[in-house]
N, C-alpha and C positions, 0 to 999 in steps of 0.2 A: 417515449423520446421527447425532446424539448419541442420539436417541430410538430410532433403528434399532438402535444398538450396544446400547443398554439393553434393547430387547426381544429380540435375539438372545442376550445374556447370560441373560436370564430364561428363555427356552426352554430353553437347555442346562442350567439349573439347576433347572428346574421339576419334573422328574421326571413329567411328564404321560405316561401311557402308553395314552392313547385314541386312536381313530381312525388308527391306525397306517398302514392302507391309503390313507386319504384324504391323508394327509401325503406318503407316498411318491408318490401321483399328482401332487401339486402340484409336488414337487422334481423328478420325472422331467420334467413339462411346461416348467419354467422352465429345466432343463439343456438343452433342445433350443431354447430361445428366445435364442439366443446374441446375435442383433443387438439384440433388444428389451431384454434385460439391459445390454448396452453403452450403448444410448441412454439407459435409465434412469439408469445409474450416471453418464453424462457430464453430465446435467442436473442431478443432485443434487450432484455435486462442484463446480458453479459457484455454488451457493448460499451467499450470505454473510449471515449471521444476525447482527444486533446484539441480538436478543431470541430466546431459546429458545422453540420451538414451545409447550411446556408452560406457559411464563409468558404466552404470547400468548393461549393457550386460557383460562387461569385469569381473565386480564384481561377477556376477551371475555364469558365467562360471568358475571363479577361486576360487569359495568358498568352504571352507572345514568346514564340520559340526563339532561341539563341543558337541552336546547332544548325548550319546551313544545310539545306536540302540536298546538295551535291555530296554530302557525307552519308547518304543513305546506303551505298554500295562499298564506301571507302573501307569500313571495318571489315566487311566480308572478304574484299579483295586483299586487304592488308593481312589478314588471319591466314589465308590460303598461302600467300607468300611466306609468312612466318613459319607454318607448317613444313613447307619446302626447305626453308634456310635451316631449321632446326635439324630436320633429316639429314640434309647435306652435311651438316657439322657432326652429326652422329656418325655419318659414313665417311667422315675426313676428307669430304670433297671442298669444304671451305674452312678457313681458319677460325679460331675463337674471336680475332678481332673483326671479322666480317659479321660474326653473329652478334657481337657486342654493339658493332656499328648500326645494325639494324634494329636491335633493341633500343639503341638511344634515339633513332628517328621515330619509332613509336611513342616514346615518352615526349619527344619534342613536340609532336602533332597534338598532344593531349594537354601541354602546358598552357596555352592561351584561354583554355576552358575551366581551369582547375577550380578557381574560385566560385565560378557560377555553377558548376556542376555540384560543388560542396553546398552551396545555398540551396540549390534545387533539391539535392537529396535530403537535407535537414527538414525542408518543409514536406516533401512527399513522404518521408519515412513516418511522420506523425500521423498521416492519414492511412497508412498501410493496413494497420489492424482494423481500422474502422471500415475500409473498403471491404476487406475480407469478410467481416461480421455482416455488413450490409448485403454483400453478395449471398449469403446464406438465406437472409430475409427474402430477397428477390426470387432465390431458388424455391423457398417454401410457397410463395405466391404462384410461381409459374406452374409447380407440380400439383397444385390443388385445382380441382374441377369446380367451377362455380356455375350456378344455374340463374341467378339473378342478373339482369341486364347492366345494373349499377356495378356489381363487383366485376363482372366480365368486361366492362368497358374500361375499368382502371387496370385490370389485369393485361389488357391488350397493350397499354402504355409501355410495359417493361419488355416488349418484344419489337424489335426495330430490324428491319432488313434480313429477317428470317433468322438472326442470331439472339439468343437469350441474353437479357440484360445482366444476369447473375455471371454467365459466362465471361462476359466482356468486363464485368466488374473485378472477378476473380483474376482475369489476365492482367488487369492493371495493378492489383496487389502483389501479382507475382513478379511483374516487371520491376517493381520497387524492390522486391526482396533480391532479385537478382543484382540490381544496382548497389545492394548493401554489401555486397562481397567486397567492395572497394575499401571497407573498414578492416578486412583481414590484412594485417601487417605482412605477413608472408607471401600472400597471393596477389595481392594488390600490384605490386611493381611488375611482376611477371604477366599478369593477365592484361595489364594496360600496355606495357611495353610491347608485347608480342600480339595482342588481339584487339587493342583499342577498346577495352571493355566498357570504360565510363561513357565514352563518346557513343558507342552501339546502343547501349541501354538507355541512356538519355534520349537519343535520338527515337527510339522506339516508344518511350513514355511520351514525348513531345508529339510524336505522331498519333498516339492513342487520345491524347488531350484535343488534339485537333479534329479528330474524327467524332470523338463523342461528347463534346463540349454542349451541343444542342440537345442531346438525349439525357444528360446526366441530371438536369433538373427535374425532369418528369420522372426519373427513377426514385430520386429521393421524396418527391411529392407523392407517388404511389406508396411507397413504404410507410409515409406519415399518414396517408388515407385509411390504410388497413389497420395502422396503430389505433387511430382514432375509432375507426369503425368497430374494431374489437371491443372497445369500452361499450359502445352502444349494444353489441350482441351480447357482452357479459351482464349489462343492466337487464336486458330482456330475459336472459336466462335465470337471473337471480330474482326475478319477479314473475313466476309463471301464473300468478292469479291476477296480473294486470292484463288489459285488454288492448288491442290495437284499434284506434279510432276509425270509423266509418266516414267517409267524405260524403256530405249531404249534396244532393242534386236538386233540391226543391226550390232553391233560390230565396228561401225564407229562413231557414233555420241558421242561426249562428252558432249556438251551442246547446245540445240537448244530452243531458248526462243523468245517469242515476247512480247513487252511491259513490259520488265524487269525493275523493279524499286528498290529504297533502302526502306526497311520497316521502316525505323526511320524518313524519311523525310515526312513533312506535305503533304497530297494530293494535296492541292491547289498549291503548289510549285514544286511538283515532276515531272520531266522530265524522261520519260521512254525511253528504247533503246531496239532494237533487237540484239540478239547475236546468231551466229551460229559458233561453233568452234568444230571441229572433234578431235578424239583422235591423239596424237603426232604432233597437230598444235600448234604453238607458235605466239601470236599476240604482236608486238611492238606498243605500243600506245604513240604517241607524242601530244604536245598541248601547248598552252599558260598557264601561271599561272591563276590559279582560273578558268579554263576552263570545269573542271569536270573530269580529269584522275583519281585522287585518289578516289574520290567518286564513280566512275564506278568500279574500283578495288574492293571496299569494298561491292558495290551492289552485284557483282557476288559472293564474299566470303560469305557474311551474307546469301543470298539465298541458297548458297550451303551448309552451315551448317544446315539451316533449313530443306532442302531436306533430307539431311543425317540422319535427326532425326524423319523424318515422318512427318513433318510440312508442311502446305501449304506455297507457295511462292509468293512473290508480282509481279506477272506476268500474262499476258493473257494466256500464253501456256508456258509449261516447260517440255521439255523431256531431260533426261540426263542418262548417264551411272554412277552410283554411284562411287565415287572416293574420296580419302582422300584429305585434304587441308593441304598445308604449304604455309607460306608466309614470307616475310621480308618487314615488314613496321614499321614506327615509330621506328627505332633503335634508341638507345641512349647511351651517355657515362655513366660511373659509376664512381664517385669519390670514393665510399666505396670498390670497386673491383679494382680500379686503372686501369681502362680500358679507352682508347680513343675511340671516336665515330667510327674511322676507324677499330680499332680492334673489337669492338662490331659487326660491319658488317660482319667482315670476318668470325667470330665465327659463326654468323647466316647462312651465305652463306655455310660455311663447313657443318653446321648441316643439311641443304637442301641437299647437295650432299651425305651425309652419309644416309638419309632417302631413298632417290630415288634409290639408289643402291639396296635397299631390297624389295621396293614395288612401286606401282604407285601412283602418287600424282598430283593433280592439284596445279600448283604453281603460286604464285602472287608476284611480285616484284615491288616495288615502289621506283624508283629513287635510284638504288644500287650505291655504291661507291662513294657517296657524300663526304666522308672525305679525298679524295685525289685530285690531280690536273687534270685538263681537260683532257690532252693527256693520262695520266695514267689511268683515269676513263673511257675513250672511249675504249682503249685497252683491258682493264681488263673486261668490261662489255660484249665486243664482245666475247671474250674467254669463258667467263662464259656462256652466251647465246648458244654458239656453243656447249658446253659441254652438256648442257640440251637437246639440239635438238638431239644430238648423242645419248643420252640415252632414246630417244623417249618419252620424257616427254611432258606434256601439260600445257599451262599456258599463263599468261599474264604478261607484263612488261610494266610499265610507265616510260617514260625518257623525258628529255629536250634535250638530246644528238641525234641530227638529224643523225650523222655519223653512229649510230646503225641500222638506217634504211636501210643501204646498204646491210645487211645481207639477205634482201628479195631476192635479185639477186643471192646470192651464195647457200641459203638453202631453198629448196622447201617448207619446213615446216613452214617457217616464212612467216607472212603477216603483212603489215603496215596499222595501222588505227590511227585516230586522232580525237581531239576535237579542234573546231576552236574558234577563237575571232575576232570580227570585231569591227571597229570604226564607229560609226553610229551618226552623228550630234555631233561630238566631245566628244562623249561618247563611253565607251568600252561596247560591247554587246556580251553576251554568248547565244548560243543555246543549248549548252550541249547534242548535239546529235553526237553520234559515226558515223564517215565516214571513208570510205576506202581511204587509202593514206597516205601522210606525211603533217604534219601541215605546212601551208604557212606563219602563221603570229605568231609573238610573242608580248608580251605586256609589258616587264619590263621597257624598255626605256620610252614609252608613259606614263604609271603610274608615273614614277618618274617625269616626266615633268609636269604631271597633278597636281601632289601634291607639285609642287616646290621644289623638291628635287635636281633636277639639272636644 
C-alpha cells in the first residue's frame, strides 16, 4: 500500500535506535509466518482504492453530520406506521388516497436532504470497496496469534471497546451498500416514500463516523505497520545466511564484524571484509580508483541501517552499539537552487556538525571537499576530521589525499586503512580487501595509458 511504502521508507530513514531486540523478535516471527505473510499480501494487492486511506481518515475525522439527531427514531416510527397503513389499505380499511397521502408525506420529509444525501453517497460509495477489503486485512491481523511484544502491541490497536475493528469496518461497508439501493429506479421511490430509506441509512452511517472517527486512523496505521513489517519479514526469510546483530554492552565496541558484505552485490562476486572499530575511533581509508573504498563505506552504512531496524545483516558475525548514521556521499550541485558543488558540500558538512553537537552519530564521508583545489582541500579536510575527533565522534572517511593520513601520528583516535591495486601481467588487479596502513599504489596514470588517453 502507499501508506505501507511511506512507513517503510520512514523507518529506513528515521535513525531510530531504540528497542533493537524487540524489533528483531518481530522480524524473526514474521519471517517464520510465510503462509500468513503471503495471505496478507494477496489480500492487500487486490485492493483498488479510489481514495487514499489518509484522505479517507482526514475526511472522517473532520466530518460534520447534516441529518439532525432527533431523526434517530423517526424512520423507525414512520416505517411502522407505513406497514400499518399498507395493511389497512390491503384490508380495505383506508382508501388509496390515504395511502398515497402518506406516501407523499414520506417523500416530502426526504426532499430537504436529497442533494446532500446524493453528494454524501457519491463520496462514501467510492470508499465502500476499500473499506470492505481493509476489513479483511484487519480480520487477518485479529485472527493471527503473535508472540513478539511489538506485533502484539500493534494488534491491540485494532480492538477497541471489546469489538473487533474488522467487524466495525465491515459494518460501515455494509451500511454504504444498503444506502446504494437508492439507485434502484423501481425500489427507490417506494422505500423512501414508505420507509425513509435514505434518511435512515445516512443517519446510521453518520453515527458510525461519529463513533469511530478517533479509531479509524489507528486501524489504517496498523494495516500499514503490518504491510511494512511483512517486507522486513520477507527480507529475513529470503536471506537465511544473514545473521541478526548482537547489541554490545561493553561500552567500547562500536562495530565488530567478520565477513561483512554489501547486501546488494551478488554472492558470486561479493568480497567480504572484517571490521573492528571502537567508539570515538575514526578510520581514514585510502586507495586507488575502483579499489573498493566507496563500496566499503556503503557496506558499513547499509548494514548499520539494517541493524538499527532489527533486520539481519550480511555478515558472519556482527556486534555493535546502536548508533545513528549520518553521511556525506554523492553530493551534487543544483541549478534549480543556484548552488555549486562546493557549496552543497559545505551545507552537508555543516549539517553533520550541527547534528553531532546534539547526539552521537556514526559518520561516513566519501572524498569531501572535492569542489576546491588540492591544497585547500587537504587543509580543510584535516581541520574537519580534527573537529570530528575532538567531538569524540566515530566514523569512516575515504580519500585520495594521502596527506590526510598524517593525522594518525597526531590523533590517537585516527587509524589508517587502505584498499590496494596491483598490476599483474600488465592488467590492473583488485582484491577488495581492507588492510591496515596507507595505500602505496594509485592507478590513474596506468589506466590513462592503457586506454591510450595519454
